[in-house]
The first five atom37 places (N, CA, C, CB, O) and aatype in JSON, in Angstrom:
{
  "aatype": [12, 11, 6, 9, 13, 6, 19, 19, 10, 3, 5, 9, 11, 11, 6, 11, 10, 1, 13, 8, 8, 3, 7, 7, 0, 10, 14, 1, 7, 15, 2, 3, 10, 14, 19, 1, 3, 6, 2, 7, 1, 15, 17, 11, 13, 2, 4, 11, 15, 6, 7, 7, 2, 18, 13, 15, 10, 15, 7, 0, 6, 17, 1, 15, 13, 0, 11, 15, 11, 19, 2, 0, 12, 19, 16, 10, 18, 1, 6, 6, 3, 6, 8, 19, 18, 16, 9, 1, 19, 7, 11, 13],
  "atom_mask": [
    [1, 1, 1, 1, 1],
    [1, 1, 1, 1, 1],
    [1, 1, 1, 1, 1],
    [1, 1, 1, 1, 1],
    [1, 1, 1, 1, 1],
    [1, 1, 1, 1, 1],
    [1, 1, 1, 1, 1],
    [1, 1, 1, 1, 1],
    [1, 1, 1, 1, 1],
    [1, 1, 1, 1, 1],
    [1, 1, 1, 1, 1],
    [1, 1, 1, 1, 1],
    [1, 1, 1, 1, 1],
    [1, 1, 1, 1, 1],
    [1, 1, 1, 1, 1],
    [1, 1, 1, 1, 1],
    [1, 1, 1, 1, 1],
    [1, 1, 1, 1, 1],
    [1, 1, 1, 1, 1],
    [1, 1, 1, 1, 1],
    [1, 1, 1, 1, 1],
    [1, 1, 1, 1, 1],
    [1, 1, 1, 0, 1],
    [1, 1, 1, 0, 1],
    [1, 1, 1, 1, 1],
    [1, 1, 1, 1, 1],
    [1, 1, 1, 1, 1],
    [1, 1, 1, 1, 1],
    [1, 1, 1, 0, 1],
    [1, 1, 1, 1, 1],
    [1, 1, 1, 1, 1],
    [1, 1, 1, 1, 1],
    [1, 1, 1, 1, 1],
    [1, 1, 1, 1, 1],
    [1, 1, 1, 1, 1],
    [1, 1, 1, 1, 1],
    [1, 1, 1, 1, 1],
    [1, 1, 1, 1, 1],
    [1, 1, 1, 1, 1],
    [1, 1, 1, 0, 1],
    [1, 1, 1, 1, 1],
    [1, 1, 1, 1, 1],
    [1, 1, 1, 1, 1],
    [1, 1, 1, 1, 1],
    [1, 1, 1, 1, 1],
    [1, 1, 1, 1, 1],
    [1, 1, 1, 1, 1],
    [1, 1, 1, 1, 1],
    [1, 1, 1, 1, 1],
    [1, 1, 1, 1, 1],
    [1, 1, 1, 0, 1],
    [1, 1, 1, 0, 1],
    [1, 1, 1, 1, 1],
    [1, 1, 1, 1, 1],
    [1, 1, 1, 1, 1],
    [1, 1, 1, 1, 1],
    [1, 1, 1, 1, 1],
    [1, 1, 1, 1, 1],
    [1, 1, 1, 0, 1],
    [1, 1, 1, 1, 1],
    [1, 1, 1, 1, 1],
    [1, 1, 1, 1, 1],
    [1, 1, 1, 1, 1],
    [1, 1, 1, 1, 1],
    [1, 1, 1, 1, 1],
    [1, 1, 1, 1, 1],
    [1, 1, 1, 1, 1],
    [1, 1, 1, 1, 1],
    [1, 1, 1, 1, 1],
    [1, 1, 1, 1, 1],
    [1, 1, 1, 1, 1],
    [1, 1, 1, 1, 1],
    [1, 1, 1, 1, 1],
    [1, 1, 1, 1, 1],
    [1, 1, 1, 1, 1],
    [1, 1, 1, 1, 1],
    [1, 1, 1, 1, 1],
    [1, 1, 1, 1, 1],
    [1, 1, 1, 1, 1],
    [1, 1, 1, 1, 1],
    [1, 1, 1, 1, 1],
    [1, 1, 1, 1, 1],
    [1, 1, 1, 1, 1],
    [1, 1, 1, 1, 1],
    [1, 1, 1, 1, 1],
    [1, 1, 1, 1, 1],
    [1, 1, 1, 1, 1],
    [1, 1, 1, 1, 1],
    [1, 1, 1, 1, 1],
    [1, 1, 1, 0, 1],
    [1, 1, 1, 1, 1],
    [1, 1, 1, 1, 1]
  ],
  "atom_positions": [
    [[5.51, 12.11, 1.93], [6.63, 12.28, 3.23], [7.71, 11.53, 2.44], [6.19, 11.45, 4.99], [7.47, 10.53, 1.77]],
    [[9.01, 12.16, 2.59], [10.02, 11.23, 2.16], [10.88, 11.04, 3.64], [10.97, 11.89, 0.77], [11.1, 11.87, 4.52]],
    [[11.24, 9.75, 3.54], [12.08, 9.3, 4.92], [13.54, 9.79, 4.55], [12.06, 7.43, 5.28], [14.18, 9.57, 3.52]],
    [[13.91, 10.49, 5.67], [15.53, 10.68, 5.46], [16.42, 9.9, 6.26], [15.98, 12.07, 5.75], [17.57, 9.73, 5.85]],
    [[16.0, 9.35, 7.45], [16.51, 8.34, 8.4], [15.77, 7.38, 9.18], [17.12, 8.92, 9.23], [14.61, 7.76, 9.3]],
    [[15.96, 6.44, 9.67], [15.63, 5.54, 10.74], [16.58, 5.13, 11.6], [15.13, 4.49, 10.3], [17.44, 4.38, 11.14]],
    [[16.63, 5.48, 12.86], [17.65, 4.88, 13.62], [17.33, 4.58, 15.02], [18.77, 5.66, 13.59], [16.43, 5.23, 15.56]],
    [[17.97, 3.65, 15.66], [17.84, 3.37, 17.13], [18.58, 4.31, 17.88], [18.29, 2.01, 17.5], [19.79, 4.29, 17.67]],
    [[18.07, 5.3, 18.88], [18.75, 6.02, 19.64], [19.53, 5.44, 20.76], [17.98, 6.83, 20.02], [18.86, 4.74, 21.52]],
    [[20.99, 5.59, 21.08], [21.84, 5.09, 22.0], [22.09, 6.31, 22.74], [23.05, 4.38, 21.44], [21.61, 7.41, 22.44]],
    [[23.0, 6.04, 23.87], [23.51, 7.26, 24.94], [24.34, 8.07, 24.07], [24.47, 6.75, 26.36], [24.26, 9.28, 24.28]],
    [[25.09, 7.71, 23.18], [25.94, 8.57, 22.25], [25.14, 9.28, 21.26], [26.96, 7.76, 21.52], [25.57, 10.38, 20.89]],
    [[24.02, 8.81, 20.74], [23.2, 9.66, 19.64], [22.25, 10.41, 20.31], [22.45, 8.81, 18.53], [21.6, 11.18, 19.61]],
    [[22.0, 10.36, 21.54], [21.16, 11.31, 22.04], [21.94, 12.79, 22.33], [20.54, 10.67, 23.33], [21.37, 13.86, 22.52]],
    [[22.96, 12.63, 22.32], [24.14, 13.85, 22.13], [24.25, 14.61, 20.83], [25.6, 13.25, 22.27], [24.01, 15.81, 20.65]],
    [[24.67, 13.7, 19.93], [24.73, 14.11, 18.47], [24.56, 12.8, 17.66], [26.17, 14.86, 18.1], [25.26, 11.78, 17.71]],
    [[23.39, 13.07, 16.84], [23.21, 11.9, 15.79], [23.98, 12.19, 14.49], [21.62, 11.69, 15.4], [23.92, 13.33, 14.02]],
    [[24.66, 11.28, 13.89], [25.31, 11.39, 12.72], [24.68, 10.33, 11.78], [26.81, 11.25, 12.93], [24.42, 9.2, 12.17]],
    [[24.47, 10.74, 10.53], [23.66, 9.75, 9.69], [23.99, 10.03, 8.23], [22.05, 9.88, 9.93], [24.4, 11.14, 7.9]],
    [[23.84, 9.12, 7.42], [23.94, 9.34, 5.81], [22.7, 9.6, 5.2], [24.5, 8.12, 5.06], [21.76, 8.85, 5.45]],
    [[22.54, 10.63, 4.37], [21.49, 10.89, 3.58], [22.0, 11.27, 2.06], [20.67, 11.99, 4.27], [22.95, 12.04, 1.87]],
    [[21.43, 10.79, 1.24], [21.86, 11.18, -0.19], [20.63, 11.77, -0.95], [22.45, 9.85, -1.02], [20.77, 12.03, -2.14]],
    [[19.64, 11.97, -0.44], [18.24, 12.38, -1.25], [18.05, 13.69, -1.58], [0.0, 0.0, 0.0], [17.17, 14.05, -2.36]],
    [[19.01, 14.6, -0.89], [18.83, 16.25, -1.2], [17.72, 16.86, -0.39], [0.0, 0.0, 0.0], [17.28, 17.96, -0.72]],
    [[17.22, 16.18, 0.72], [16.12, 16.84, 1.18], [16.56, 17.46, 2.52], [14.91, 15.89, 1.3], [15.71, 17.76, 3.35]],
    [[17.83, 17.66, 2.75], [18.53, 18.55, 3.79], [19.28, 19.81, 3.44], [19.48, 17.78, 4.44], [19.83, 19.91, 2.34]],
    [[19.3, 20.71, 4.27], [20.02, 21.77, 3.77], [21.65, 21.45, 3.79], [19.63, 23.03, 4.62], [22.09, 20.55, 4.51]],
    [[22.52, 22.26, 2.96], [23.95, 21.92, 3.25], [24.21, 23.09, 4.09], [24.98, 21.75, 1.93], [23.45, 24.05, 4.22]],
    [[25.52, 22.91, 4.73], [26.01, 23.75, 5.87], [25.47, 23.62, 7.17], [0.0, 0.0, 0.0], [25.07, 22.52, 7.55]],
    [[25.4, 24.61, 7.91], [24.87, 24.43, 9.1], [23.7, 25.26, 9.29], [25.79, 24.62, 10.05], [23.75, 26.47, 9.07]],
    [[22.46, 24.54, 9.77], [21.19, 25.42, 9.98], [20.5, 24.99, 11.01], [20.26, 25.48, 8.87], [20.85, 24.05, 11.73]],
    [[19.53, 25.61, 11.13], [18.55, 25.12, 12.42], [17.34, 24.37, 11.48], [17.81, 26.69, 13.57], [16.77, 24.88, 10.52]],
    [[17.16, 23.19, 11.97], [16.22, 22.38, 11.16], [14.65, 22.63, 11.92], [16.78, 20.64, 11.17], [14.39, 22.37, 13.09]],
    [[13.87, 23.11, 11.04], [12.56, 23.15, 11.98], [11.93, 21.56, 11.83], [11.29, 24.49, 11.38], [11.77, 20.99, 10.74]],
    [[11.61, 21.0, 13.1], [11.16, 19.62, 13.06], [9.72, 19.67, 14.03], [12.47, 18.53, 13.67], [9.66, 20.38, 15.04]],
    [[8.79, 18.97, 13.66], [7.54, 18.89, 14.24], [7.28, 17.45, 14.8], [6.53, 19.3, 13.23], [7.12, 16.6, 13.92]],
    [[7.21, 16.98, 16.16], [6.99, 15.5, 16.3], [5.42, 15.24, 16.29], [7.67, 14.92, 17.71], [4.57, 16.09, 16.03]],
    [[5.22, 14.06, 16.59], [3.8, 13.32, 16.63], [2.87, 13.86, 17.27], [3.78, 12.1, 17.15], [1.69, 13.6, 17.03]],
    [[3.33, 14.88, 18.4], [2.29, 15.25, 19.24], [2.09, 16.92, 18.98], [2.68, 14.81, 20.84], [1.46, 17.7, 19.7]],
    [[2.81, 17.21, 17.78], [2.62, 18.57, 17.19], [3.41, 19.72, 17.71], [0.0, 0.0, 0.0], [3.18, 20.85, 17.3]],
    [[4.43, 19.46, 18.68], [5.62, 20.21, 19.23], [6.51, 20.56, 18.2], [6.37, 19.45, 20.23], [6.95, 19.73, 17.41]],
    [[6.76, 21.63, 18.17], [7.91, 22.3, 17.22], [9.21, 22.25, 17.96], [7.61, 23.92, 16.82], [9.29, 22.55, 19.15]],
    [[10.29, 21.84, 17.17], [11.78, 21.88, 17.56], [12.49, 22.52, 16.66], [12.4, 20.6, 17.72], [12.04, 22.65, 15.52]],
    [[13.69, 23.01, 17.0], [14.7, 23.34, 15.97], [16.05, 22.44, 16.16], [15.05, 24.95, 16.06], [16.79, 22.69, 17.11]],
    [[16.23, 21.82, 15.63], [17.68, 21.01, 15.64], [18.78, 21.65, 14.84], [17.54, 19.51, 15.03], [18.55, 22.14, 13.74]],
    [[19.97, 21.65, 15.4], [21.28, 22.18, 14.49], [21.17, 20.76, 13.51], [23.14, 22.45, 15.55], [20.97, 19.61, 13.9]],
    [[21.33, 21.14, 12.38], [21.7, 20.15, 11.34], [23.01, 20.67, 10.59], [20.46, 19.93, 10.31], [23.14, 21.8, 10.13]],
    [[23.76, 19.83, 10.55], [25.19, 20.28, 9.93], [25.59, 19.05, 8.77], [26.53, 20.39, 11.33], [25.56, 17.84, 8.96]],
    [[25.92, 19.71, 7.67], [26.49, 18.8, 6.67], [27.97, 18.41, 6.96], [26.38, 19.45, 5.28], [28.81, 19.3, 7.03]],
    [[28.27, 17.2, 7.12], [29.73, 16.87, 7.44], [30.43, 16.25, 6.4], [29.86, 16.0, 8.56], [31.47, 15.62, 6.64]],
    [[29.87, 16.39, 4.99], [30.58, 16.06, 3.92], [30.41, 14.55, 3.55], [0.0, 0.0, 0.0], [30.41, 13.68, 4.43]],
    [[30.28, 14.31, 2.42], [30.28, 12.83, 1.86], [28.91, 12.31, 2.05], [0.0, 0.0, 0.0], [28.7, 11.1, 2.15]],
    [[27.9, 13.26, 2.1], [26.41, 12.91, 2.08], [26.38, 12.54, 3.72], [25.91, 11.49, 0.86], [25.53, 11.7, 4.04]],
    [[27.0, 12.93, 4.51], [26.82, 12.77, 5.84], [26.49, 14.19, 6.83], [28.09, 12.06, 6.23], [27.02, 15.3, 6.74]],
    [[25.48, 13.72, 7.74], [24.8, 14.98, 8.38], [24.9, 14.55, 9.81], [23.16, 15.31, 7.87], [25.08, 13.41, 10.24]],
    [[24.73, 15.81, 10.56], [24.48, 15.41, 12.1], [23.42, 16.44, 12.48], [25.92, 15.52, 13.17], [23.17, 17.5, 11.92]],
    [[22.76, 15.81, 13.72], [21.62, 16.49, 14.47], [22.43, 16.74, 15.79], [20.13, 15.51, 14.66], [23.26, 15.91, 16.17]],
    [[22.2, 17.81, 16.43], [22.71, 18.1, 17.84], [22.07, 19.57, 18.25], [24.48, 18.12, 17.87], [21.17, 20.1, 17.61]],
    [[22.62, 20.07, 19.3], [22.17, 21.24, 19.98], [21.21, 20.98, 21.06], [0.0, 0.0, 0.0], [20.68, 19.88, 21.21]],
    [[20.98, 21.97, 21.8], [20.12, 21.9, 23.14], [18.8, 21.24, 22.72], [19.8, 23.47, 23.85], [18.49, 20.31, 23.47]],
    [[17.99, 21.44, 21.79], [16.82, 21.02, 21.57], [16.64, 19.68, 21.02], [16.29, 21.85, 20.86], [15.57, 19.08, 21.09]],
    [[17.92, 19.11, 20.37], [18.02, 17.77, 19.91], [18.25, 17.03, 21.17], [19.13, 17.56, 18.82], [17.64, 15.97, 21.32]],
    [[19.07, 17.45, 22.12], [19.34, 16.75, 23.26], [18.25, 16.68, 24.17], [20.42, 17.25, 23.88], [18.11, 15.73, 24.94]],
    [[17.39, 17.72, 24.12], [15.94, 17.52, 24.91], [15.11, 16.69, 24.56], [15.14, 18.53, 24.95], [14.41, 16.06, 25.36]],
    [[15.05, 16.58, 23.26], [14.12, 15.47, 22.44], [14.7, 14.23, 22.69], [14.02, 15.64, 20.78], [14.01, 13.29, 23.09]],
    [[15.83, 14.12, 22.52], [16.52, 12.59, 22.47], [16.5, 12.0, 23.87], [18.2, 12.59, 21.94], [16.11, 10.84, 24.02]],
    [[16.85, 12.65, 24.77], [17.29, 12.24, 26.24], [16.21, 11.33, 26.69], [17.43, 13.54, 27.32], [16.69, 10.43, 27.37]],
    [[14.98, 11.23, 26.54], [14.14, 10.35, 26.97], [13.51, 9.38, 25.85], [13.19, 11.08, 27.65], [12.41, 8.83, 25.89]],
    [[14.64, 9.29, 24.69], [14.26, 8.58, 23.69], [15.17, 7.56, 23.49], [14.06, 9.31, 22.62], [15.15, 6.92, 22.44]],
    [[16.1, 7.28, 24.51], [17.01, 6.11, 24.12], [16.57, 4.86, 24.12], [18.03, 6.01, 24.87], [15.87, 4.47, 25.04]],
    [[16.93, 3.99, 23.03], [16.68, 2.67, 22.94], [15.4, 2.67, 22.18], [16.64, 1.96, 24.28], [14.8, 1.6, 22.12]],
    [[14.83, 3.84, 21.54], [13.56, 3.76, 20.65], [14.02, 4.03, 19.32], [12.38, 4.8, 21.04], [15.14, 4.53, 19.18]],
    [[13.27, 3.73, 18.25], [13.32, 3.78, 16.84], [12.83, 5.34, 16.51], [12.33, 2.55, 16.17], [11.71, 5.77, 16.79]],
    [[13.73, 5.99, 15.96], [13.23, 7.47, 15.8], [13.56, 7.56, 14.1], [14.22, 8.79, 16.93], [14.6, 7.19, 13.56]],
    [[12.34, 8.16, 13.43], [12.49, 8.36, 11.9], [12.18, 9.77, 11.77], [11.5, 7.41, 10.94], [11.24, 10.34, 12.33]],
    [[13.12, 10.34, 10.92], [12.81, 11.85, 10.27], [12.21, 11.83, 9.05], [14.04, 12.71, 10.03], [12.71, 10.97, 8.33]],
    [[11.29, 12.48, 8.53], [10.73, 12.78, 7.42], [10.62, 14.2, 6.94], [9.64, 12.27, 7.48], [10.47, 15.17, 7.69]],
    [[10.7, 14.25, 5.46], [10.37, 15.71, 4.86], [9.05, 15.87, 4.3], [11.31, 16.1, 3.74], [8.63, 15.22, 3.34]],
    [[8.4, 16.79, 4.94], [7.11, 16.99, 4.08], [7.34, 17.69, 2.95], [6.05, 17.69, 4.76], [7.98, 18.74, 2.85]],
    [[6.69, 16.95, 1.92], [6.8, 17.33, 0.46], [6.42, 18.74, 0.33], [5.89, 16.45, -0.47], [7.17, 19.46, -0.33]],
    [[5.52, 19.17, 0.79], [4.8, 20.52, 0.37], [4.85, 21.54, 1.45], [3.27, 20.29, 0.01], [4.16, 22.55, 1.31]],
    [[5.63, 21.38, 2.58], [6.0, 22.19, 3.64], [7.55, 22.6, 3.74], [5.59, 21.49, 4.83], [8.32, 21.98, 3.01]],
    [[7.96, 23.4, 4.42], [9.31, 23.45, 4.92], [9.57, 23.0, 6.22], [9.76, 24.67, 4.86], [10.29, 23.65, 6.98]],
    [[9.05, 21.89, 6.56], [9.13, 21.59, 7.99], [9.5, 19.93, 7.87], [7.58, 22.01, 8.88], [9.29, 19.31, 6.83]],
    [[9.95, 19.45, 8.83], [10.19, 17.99, 8.96], [9.54, 17.6, 9.9], [11.47, 17.55, 9.13], [9.12, 18.39, 10.75]],
    [[9.26, 16.03, 9.98], [8.41, 15.4, 11.15], [9.12, 14.34, 11.59], [6.98, 14.92, 10.8], [9.67, 13.55, 10.82]],
    [[9.16, 14.25, 13.0], [10.11, 13.15, 13.54], [9.11, 12.2, 14.18], [11.3, 13.72, 14.68], [8.23, 12.73, 14.87]],
    [[9.09, 10.94, 14.05], [8.19, 10.05, 14.81], [9.14, 9.04, 15.57], [7.12, 9.27, 13.81], [10.25, 8.74, 15.13]],
    [[8.64, 8.54, 16.68], [9.43, 7.89, 17.51], [8.45, 6.38, 17.64], [9.74, 8.87, 18.98], [7.22, 6.39, 17.71]],
    [[9.25, 5.2, 17.66], [8.44, 3.94, 17.72], [9.3, 3.0, 18.78], [0.0, 0.0, 0.0], [10.36, 3.34, 19.29]],
    [[8.66, 1.82, 19.0], [9.33, 0.87, 19.8], [10.49, 0.29, 18.91], [8.31, -0.23, 20.33], [10.35, 0.27, 17.69]],
    [[11.54, -0.16, 19.46], [12.56, -1.01, 18.87], [12.39, -2.41, 19.21], [13.88, -0.59, 19.26], [13.18, -3.25, 18.78]]
  ]
}
């Protein structure tokens, strides 16, 4: 698994998470990003390239996922052999 970001969610990031990534593991433009959480639930987050290797996650499913995770450490990974991403939540 390749780590894309690790961040502590706050009240603002639960609405829209903006982050830097230069590893080429994310699609350019605006796309639905297929994500699986540690419980096996599937999500589709809106992933948007914002230029300069900055990206954002937003949309209804992102907000639904993030609302109960404020003040938690969230890490997104790309599965090397699949076209899906994994998101994990830990204590901060």
